[in-house]
C-alpha positions in Angstrom: -17.4 -0.9 60.5 -18.7 -2.2 57.6 -17.0 -1.3 54.2 -19.2 -0.1 51.1 -18.9 -3.6 49.1 -19.0 -5.8 52.6 -21.4 -8.1 53.0 -23.1 -8.1 56.0 -20.2 -6.7 58.4 -18.2 -9.1 58.4 -15.3 -7.5 56.7 -15.4 -9.6 53.6 -15.0 -7.5 51.0 -16.7 -8.6 47.3 -14.8 -7.5 44.4 -17.5 -5.8 41.8 -18.4 -8.4 38.8 -17.0 -8.4 35.5 -20.7 -7.3 34.5 -20.1 -4.1 36.8 -16.7 -3.4 35.7 -17.8 -3.5 32.0 -20.9 -1.6 32.2 -18.2 1.0 34.6 -15.8 0.9 32.0 -18.7 1.6 29.2 -19.8 4.8 31.0 -16.3 6.4 31.6 -15.8 6.0 27.6 -19.2 7.7 27.3 -18.0 10.5 29.9 -14.9 10.9 28.1 -16.7 10.9 24.3 -19.4 13.7 25.7 -16.4 15.9 27.2 -14.3 15.8 24.2 -17.6 16.1 22.0 -16.1 18.7 20.0 -13.3 16.5 19.1 -15.4 13.7 18.1 -16.9 15.7 15.5 -13.9 16.8 13.3 -14.4 12.6 12.8 -18.0 13.3 11.2 -16.3 14.0 7.3 -14.5 11.4 7.7 -16.5 9.0 8.9 -19.6 9.7 6.5 -16.7 9.7 3.6 -15.4 5.6 4.4 -19.4 4.9 5.5 -20.7 6.6 2.1 -17.8 5.3 -0.5 -16.9 2.4 1.4 -19.1 0.9 2.9 -22.7 1.4 1.7 -21.3 0.2 -2.5 -20.0 -2.9 -0.5 -24.0 -3.9 -1.2 -23.4 -4.3 -4.9 -21.0 -7.0 -4.0 -23.8 -9.6 -4.0 -23.6 -9.3 -8.3 -20.4 -11.0 -8.0 -22.4 -13.9 -7.9 -25.9 -13.1 -9.9 -25.4 -12.5 -13.4 -26.5 -9.5 -12.8 -28.2 -7.4 -16.1 -28.6 -3.3 -15.4 -32.8 -3.4 -16.3 -33.8 -5.8 -13.9 -31.2 -4.6 -11.1 -30.7 -6.3 -7.8 -33.6 -8.0 -7.1 -34.4 -8.8 -10.7 -31.0 -10.6 -11.7 -30.9 -14.6 -11.3 -28.5 -15.9 -8.9 -25.6 -18.1 -10.3 -23.4 -18.9 -7.1 -19.6 -19.3 -7.8 -20.5 -19.4 -11.9 -18.1 -16.2 -12.1 -15.4 -17.3 -9.8 -15.3 -20.3 -11.6 -15.0 -18.8 -15.0 -12.2 -16.6 -13.8 -10.3 -20.1 -12.5 -10.9 -21.9 -15.3 -9.5 -19.0 -17.9 -6.9 -19.7 -20.4 -5.7 -15.9 -18.7 -5.8 -16.9 -15.2 -2.3 -18.4 -14.8 -1.3 -15.3 -17.0 -2.7 -12.8 -15.3 -2.1 -13.8 -11.7 1.9 -14.3 -12.8 2.4 -10.8 -14.3 0.2 -9.1 -11.0 2.3 -11.0 -8.1 5.2 -10.7 -10.3 5.2 -6.7 -10.5 4.1 -6.4 -6.7 7.3 -8.6 -6.0 10.0 -6.4 -7.7 8.2 -3.2 -6.4 8.4 -4.9 -3.1 12.0 -6.2 -2.9 12.9 -2.9 -5.0 10.7 0.0 -4.9 10.1 -0.3 -0.7 13.9 0.1 -0.5 14.6 3.0 -2.1 13.1 5.5 0.1 14.7 4.4 3.4 18.1 4.3 1.8 17.9 7.8 0.3 16.5 9.4 3.3 18.9 7.8 5.5 21.5 9.4 2.7 19.9 12.5 3.1 19.3 12.4 7.0 23.6 12.1 6.4 23.9 15.3 4.4 25.6 18.2 6.7 24.6 20.6 4.5 20.8 22.0 5.3 20.6 24.0 2.2 22.1 20.9 0.0 19.8 18.3 1.7 16.6 20.7 1.2 17.5 20.5 -2.9 18.1 17.2 -2.3 14.8 16.9 -1.3 13.1 18.9 -3.5 14.5 17.4 -6.7 13.3 14.4 -5.6 10.2 14.8 -4.8 9.3 17.0 -7.3 8.3 14.3 -9.8 5.7 13.4 -7.5 3.6 15.8 -8.4 3.4 14.8 -12.4 0.5 13.6 -13.5 0.8 9.3 -14.5 -0.5 10.4 -18.3 3.2 12.7 -18.4 5.2 10.1 -16.7 4.2 7.4 -19.0 4.3 10.1 -21.6 8.4 11.0 -20.7 8.6 7.4 -20.2 8.4 6.6 -23.7 10.4 9.6 -25.3 13.5 8.5 -22.9 13.2 4.9 -24.2 12.4 5.1 -27.7 14.5 2.9 -30.1 15.4 5.6 -32.7 15.5 8.9 -29.9 15.1 8.2 -26.6 18.3 9.5 -25.1 18.7 5.8 -23.3 18.9 4.3 -26.7 21.3 7.0 -27.7 23.4 6.6 -24.3 23.7 2.8 -25.7 24.6 3.8 -28.6 28.0 5.0 -27.4 28.9 1.6 -26.7 28.4 -0.2 -29.6 24.7 -1.6 -27.9 22.0 -1.5 -30.5 18.9 0.1 -29.8 16.5 -1.6 -27.3 12.3 -1.3 -28.6 12.1 -1.2 -23.9 8.1 -0.6 -24.7 7.5 -3.7 -27.0 9.4 -5.8 -25.5 7.6 -8.1 -23.1 10.6 -8.5 -21.0 11.5 -5.3 -20.6 8.2 -4.5 -19.0 8.5 -4.7 -15.1 11.4 -3.2 -15.1 10.7 0.0 -17.0 7.0 -0.3 -14.9 9.1 -0.7 -11.6 12.2 1.7 -11.9 9.9 4.7 -13.6 7.6 4.3 -10.7 10.5 4.5 -8.3 11.8 7.7 -9.6 8.4 9.3 -9.6 7.8 8.2 -6.0 10.7 7.3 -3.8 11.3 11.3 -3.2 7.8 11.5 -1.6 8.2 8.1 0.0 11.1 9.7 1.9 9.1 12.0 3.9 8.1 10.0 6.0 11.4 8.3 6.9 12.7 11.6 7.7 10.0 12.4 10.0 11.0 9.5 11.5 14.6 10.0 11.6 14.1 13.3 13.2 12.9 11.7 16.8 16.3 9.9 17.0 18.4 11.2 20.0 20.6 13.2 18.9 22.9 12.0 22.3 23.2 8.6 20.8 25.3 10.1 17.8 27.6 11.8 19.7 27.8 8.9 21.7 28.9 6.3 19.2 31.5 9.9 17.8 33.0 9.5 20.8 33.3 5.9 20.8 35.0 5.9 17.1 31.8 4.4 15.2 31.9 5.6 11.5 29.0 7.1 10.1 28.3 3.8 8.4 28.0 2.1 11.7 26.0 4.7 13.2 23.4 3.8 10.3 23.4 0.6 11.0 23.1 0.8 15.1 21.2 3.7 15.5 19.2 5.1 12.3 18.4 1.9 11.1 16.9 0.3 14.1 15.1 3.9 15.3 13.0 3.6 12.2 12.2 -0.1 12.0 8.6 0.1 13.8 7.7 2.6 11.0 9.4 0.3 8.3 7.6 -2.5 9.4 4.0 -1.0 9.2 5.1 0.6 6.1 5.8 -3.0 4.6 2.4 -4.5 6.4 0.5 -2.1 4.2 2.5 -2.7 0.9 2.2 -6.9 1.5 -1.6 -6.2 2.8 -2.2 -4.4 -1.1 0.2 -6.7 -3.4 -2.2 -7.8 -5.4 -3.3 -4.0 -6.5 -1.1 -3.1 -8.9 -2.4 0.2 -10.2 -4.4 0.4 -12.8 -3.8 3.4 -14.4 -0.1 3.6 -15.4 0.0 -0.4 -16.5 -3.2 0.7 -18.7 -0.8 3.5 -20.3 2.3 1.9 -20.6 0.4 -1.5 -22.2 0.1 -2.1 -25.8 -0.5 -5.1 -28.1 3.2 -6.1 -27.8 4.4 -6.3 -24.2 0.3 -7.6 -23.4 1.8 -11.0 -21.9 3.9 -9.2 -19.3 1.9 -6.3 -18.4 -1.9 -7.6 -18.2 -2.6 -7.7 -14.3 -6.0 -8.2 -12.6 -6.9 -4.3 -12.6 -6.5 -4.4 -16.3 -8.5 -7.9 -17.2 -10.9 -6.1 -14.6 -11.7 -2.6 -16.5 -11.8 -4.4 -20.3 -14.0 -7.0 -18.7 -16.3 -4.9 -17.0 -16.7 -1.5 -18.9 -15.7 -2.6 -21.8 -17.7 -5.9 -22.9 -20.4 -5.0 -19.6 -19.6 -8.6 -17.5 -20.3 -6.7 -15.1 -20.9 -10.1 -12.6 -18.0 -11.7 -13.9 -15.9 -8.1 -13.0 -16.7 -7.8 -9.7 -16.2 -11.5 -8.9 -12.9 -10.9 -10.0 -12.3 -7.6 -8.0 -14.2 -9.2 -4.9 -11.7 -12.5 -5.3 -8.7 -9.9 -5.8 -9.6 -8.2 -2.6 -10.6 -11.4 -0.3 -6.5 -12.3 -1.1 -5.5 -8.4 -0.2 -7.5 -8.9 3.1 -5.8 -12.4 3.7 -2.3 -10.9 3.4 -2.9 -8.2 5.3 -3.7 -10.3 8.5 -1.5 -13.0 8.2 1.7 -10.7 7.8 0.5 -8.7 10.5 -0.2 -11.4 12.5 3.4 -12.7 12.4 5.0 -8.9 13.0 2.9 -9.5 15.7 4.3 -13.0 16.7 7.9 -11.6 16.0 6.8 -8.5 18.7 7.6 -6.4 16.1 5.3 -3.5 15.6 1.9 -4.3 14.5 -1.1 -3.0 13.3 -3.6 -3.4 15.8 
């Protein structure tokens, strides 16, 4: 008796073609979506947000290639090609801006990125649940303080006359240091104040990952005589490594995106050589000086670099058979 895919009763089976298989797979996906339509409806607000506020505004990227005039609009403004990009690349500030942006980003990546991981590992080793909750509360409370207040606190603490830091240094005979007025201190103050503000909040994701570690592994390690440090190195860290890699990829992918608000609030004429980044320069050129096309070109350049970094780091992680975004 011939099978359903048997040709002329010969007993030779014919496999469905690639087109048929893909069509069958598409039908199954559509059926799955229809069955779970209520779950997909929950995605609509998020999709609408990204479409309206992230994809629709991309239409305005064309002004980076125009000499944009708000009165003439997109259609009436003349096209200038890559002139705005050339102007930025040939600017005398280009080297300083790129150096400051990359310098602050690398500083944060090397110092600020490991901080929540280390804190999470330390908190996870605490035996007192009450003390653990107190530490978590104290460390992530600064996250809810506004950036303006944080910068104000930094100015007060680092004041050369009345600041607590200089008062402490004076006990050892060290002359007062004008931290906020010397360019050499800007990156250090920026990064470490950021650690104080965000390290506790950043530990939440790593503590969540540590809860998934099998307790039997620690019990077996204790029986074998492993110390706490050995258990951290050989059990906890390998267990949270996928989370660490994902966070690292996302941080590297946003390397050129140094936050604007805090940098701008900490910036002054004395430390501008170390604090002028792409974000502050775009603000001054685009909003203060109304050079819309020039600012858009710089912003587009910045986003392209971030995109390339994200793709590259994700590909490297994937090639090393590590966890990746896709």
